[in-house]
SETI-810617 format. One line per 8 residues: number of its first residue (from 1); their letters; for each residue x, y, z negated of N, C-alpha, C. Coordinates in nm, 2 decimals, m for minus. Layout:
<atoms>
NUM) A) X,Y,Z,X,Y,Z,X,Y,Z ~ ... .
</atoms>
This chain:
<atoms>
1) MSQFGYYN) 7.79,9.71,m10.74,7.97,9.66,m10.67,8.08,9.84,m10.68 ~ 8.16,9.81,m10.72,8.28,9.92,m10.71,8.28,9.98,m10.63 ~ 8.36,10.12,m10.62,8.43,10.19,m10.48,8.47,10.11,m10.41 ~ 8.58,10.05,m10.45,8.69,9.92,m10.36,8.59,9.89,m10.30 ~ 8.52,9.79,m10.35,8.46,9.65,m10.28,8.37,9.77,m10.16 ~ 8.26,9.84,m10.21,8.21,9.94,m10.14,8.31,10.00,m10.01 ~ 8.43,10.05,m10.04,8.51,10.09,m9.93,8.57,10.01,m9.83 ~ 8.59,9.89,m9.90,8.67,9.79,m9.87,8.60,9.67,m9.76 .
9) DLDSHPFV) 8.45,9.72,m9.78,8.39,9.60,m9.70,8.28,9.69,m9.62 ~ 8.28,9.72,m9.49,8.25,9.84,m9.43,8.19,9.75,m9.31 ~ 8.19,9.66,m9.28,8.12,9.59,m9.14,7.96,9.57,m9.19 ~ 7.91,9.61,m9.33,7.73,9.63,m9.31,7.70,9.76,m9.34 ~ 7.79,9.90,m9.35,7.77,10.01,m9.41,7.88,10.08,m9.35 ~ 7.90,10.06,m9.20,7.99,10.16,m9.15,8.02,10.30,m9.14 ~ 8.09,10.39,m9.19,8.10,10.49,m9.16,8.26,10.55,m9.13 ~ 8.19,10.72,m9.08,8.35,10.80,m9.00,8.34,10.94,m9.05 .
17) GERKVSFK) 8.45,10.95,m9.13,8.45,11.09,m9.15,8.54,11.09,m9.26 ~ 8.55,11.17,m9.40,8.64,11.22,m9.47,8.54,11.27,m9.61 ~ 8.54,11.13,m9.77,8.47,11.14,m9.83,8.61,11.11,m9.95 ~ 8.51,11.21,m10.07,8.69,11.23,m10.21,8.60,11.13,m10.30 ~ 8.70,11.05,m10.35,8.65,10.93,m10.39,8.76,10.96,m10.54 ~ 8.72,10.84,m10.65,8.85,10.87,m10.75,8.80,10.64,m10.83 ~ 8.89,10.61,m10.77,8.92,10.45,m10.82,9.07,10.43,m10.78 ~ 9.08,10.29,m10.86,9.23,10.25,m10.84,9.23,10.14,m10.76 .
25) AKISEKPF) 9.34,10.08,m10.67,9.34,9.95,m10.61,9.48,9.93,m10.63 ~ 9.49,9.80,m10.61,9.63,9.74,m10.61,9.66,9.74,m10.45 ~ 9.81,9.75,m10.42,9.86,9.72,m10.37,9.91,9.57,m10.36 ~ 9.83,9.45,m10.23,9.82,9.32,m10.22,9.99,9.30,m10.17 ~ 10.01,9.16,m10.28,10.15,9.08,m10.28,10.11,8.97,m10.15 ~ 10.03,8.99,m10.10,9.98,8.87,m9.98,10.07,8.89,m9.89 ~ 10.12,8.72,m9.84,10.24,8.74,m9.71,10.22,8.76,m9.61 ~ 10.06,8.77,m9.56,10.07,8.82,m9.42,10.13,9.05,m9.43 .
33) LDGFFNGS) 10.12,9.10,m9.54,10.19,9.26,m9.55,10.32,9.26,m9.52 ~ 10.42,9.13,m9.56,10.56,9.10,m9.60,10.65,9.19,m9.48 ~ 10.56,9.19,m9.35,10.69,9.23,m9.22,10.71,9.39,m9.25 ~ 10.49,9.43,m9.32,10.53,9.59,m9.37,10.64,9.58,m9.43 ~ 10.63,9.57,m9.54,10.75,9.60,m9.68,10.88,9.52,m9.67 ~ 10.87,9.46,m9.55,11.01,9.38,m9.53,11.12,9.43,m9.42 ~ 11.08,9.53,m9.39,11.11,9.58,m9.18,11.11,9.43,m9.09 ~ 11.03,9.49,m9.00,11.00,9.36,m8.89,10.98,9.48,m8.79 .
41) PKHSKVEN) 11.03,9.41,m8.62,11.04,9.51,m8.50,10.91,9.56,m8.47 ~ 10.79,9.46,m8.54,10.65,9.46,m8.50,10.59,9.52,m8.61 ~ 10.60,9.62,m8.69,10.55,9.69,m8.79,10.66,9.83,m8.88 ~ 10.60,9.93,m8.85,10.67,10.04,m8.91,10.67,9.96,m9.05 ~ 10.74,10.01,m9.12,10.83,9.95,m9.26,10.75,10.06,m9.38 ~ 10.68,10.04,m9.44,10.60,10.11,m9.59,10.72,10.12,m9.71 ~ 10.72,10.21,m9.72,10.86,10.27,m9.82,10.72,10.35,m9.98 ~ 10.86,10.34,m10.10,10.82,10.47,m10.18,10.65,10.35,m10.24 .
49) VTRGKAYD) 10.64,10.21,m10.21,10.53,10.23,m10.25,10.57,10.04,m10.30 ~ 10.51,10.02,m10.45,10.51,9.92,m10.48,10.45,9.79,m10.48 ~ 10.45,9.68,m10.43,10.39,9.56,m10.42,10.32,9.54,m10.58 ~ 10.18,9.51,m10.54,10.10,9.46,m10.74,10.12,9.59,m10.79 ~ 10.09,9.70,m10.73,10.10,9.85,m10.85,9.96,9.86,m10.79 ~ 9.89,9.91,m10.88,9.73,10.00,m10.83,9.81,10.14,m10.86 ~ 9.70,10.26,m10.81,9.73,10.29,m10.72,9.61,10.45,m10.73 ~ 9.59,10.57,m10.80,9.47,10.63,m10.79,9.48,10.67,m10.62 .
57) IYKVMGQG) 9.33,10.60,m10.58,9.27,10.63,m10.44,9.18,10.77,m10.49 ~ 9.21,10.89,m10.46,9.14,11.03,m10.45,9.06,11.06,m10.32 ~ 9.08,11.01,m10.14,8.99,11.04,m10.06,9.06,10.89,m9.93 ~ 8.91,10.90,m9.89,8.91,10.77,m9.78,8.88,10.80,m9.65 ~ 8.89,10.77,m9.56,8.88,10.86,m9.41,8.81,10.71,m9.34 ~ 8.70,10.73,m9.32,8.63,10.63,m9.25,8.63,10.63,m9.13 ~ 8.65,10.51,m9.01,8.69,10.47,m8.90,8.61,10.42,m8.86 ~ 8.44,10.37,m8.84,8.37,10.26,m8.83,8.33,10.14,m8.94 .
65) DGVDFYFL) 8.40,10.05,m8.92,8.43,9.98,m8.97,8.55,9.93,m9.02 ~ 8.65,10.03,m9.06,8.76,10.03,m9.16,8.77,10.14,m9.20 ~ 8.89,10.19,m9.29,8.90,10.27,m9.41,9.06,10.29,m9.43 ~ 9.12,10.43,m9.40,9.22,10.46,m9.46,9.22,10.51,m9.58 ~ 9.31,10.45,m9.75,9.30,10.51,m9.82,9.40,10.59,m9.85 ~ 9.41,10.75,m9.93,9.46,10.82,m9.95,9.54,10.79,m10.09 ~ 9.66,10.80,m10.16,9.72,10.79,m10.24,9.81,10.86,m10.34 ~ 9.85,10.92,m10.39,10.03,10.91,m10.40,10.13,10.88,m10.38 .
73) DDTGKEMI) 10.22,10.83,m10.34,10.33,10.73,m10.33,10.42,10.73,m10.52 ~ 10.52,10.62,m10.49,10.66,10.64,m10.61,10.71,10.73,m10.59 ~ 10.74,10.84,m10.51,10.78,10.95,m10.50,10.71,11.08,m10.49 ~ 10.58,11.08,m10.45,10.47,11.19,m10.56,10.45,11.25,m10.43 ~ 10.42,11.18,m10.32,10.42,11.27,m10.19,10.25,11.13,m10.11 ~ 10.18,11.21,m10.06,10.08,11.16,m10.01,10.10,11.08,m9.94 ~ 10.04,10.94,m9.93,10.06,10.82,m9.85,9.90,10.81,m9.78 ~ 9.92,10.71,m9.70,9.79,10.70,m9.63,9.81,10.56,m9.57 .
81) LGDFFFEA) 9.75,10.45,m9.64,9.72,10.28,m9.56,9.61,10.22,m9.53 ~ 9.58,10.15,m9.47,9.45,10.14,m9.41,9.42,10.02,m9.53 ~ 9.30,9.98,m9.54,9.24,9.91,m9.69,9.24,9.77,m9.69 ~ 9.31,9.74,m9.57,9.38,9.58,m9.57,9.54,9.58,m9.66 ~ 9.59,9.68,m9.70,9.73,9.72,m9.75,9.70,9.72,m9.93 ~ 9.54,9.67,m9.97,9.51,9.69,m10.09,9.35,9.56,m10.18 ~ 9.35,9.55,m10.23,9.31,9.45,m10.28,9.23,9.55,m10.43 ~ 9.16,9.49,m10.49,9.09,9.53,m10.61,9.17,9.52,m10.75 .
89) AEE) 9.15,9.66,m10.81,9.28,9.70,m10.95,9.20,9.66,m11.06 ~ 9.21,9.59,m11.18,9.17,9.53,m11.29,9.13,9.71,m11.33 ~ 9.00,9.70,m11.36,8.92,9.86,m11.43,8.98,9.91,m11.58 .
</atoms>
């Protein structure tokens, strides 16, 4: 199983805390995320991130059965997004 697959499916092995990692994950283009990228009163707008682009994930923060991925956005600043924003990137 890839690192992305391991951290994207924590139902069977939840964890809490920070882990250093090194893998690529792609920002999903699925329609349910449109509100985050297009601006919506229900969601905080995600900026400086390109949908469909693969980013280098260097740290994860587990919160039980969910995880946040840490990566550098398109401006070089640290960005933190939940695992549901991502899908597997081609290695």
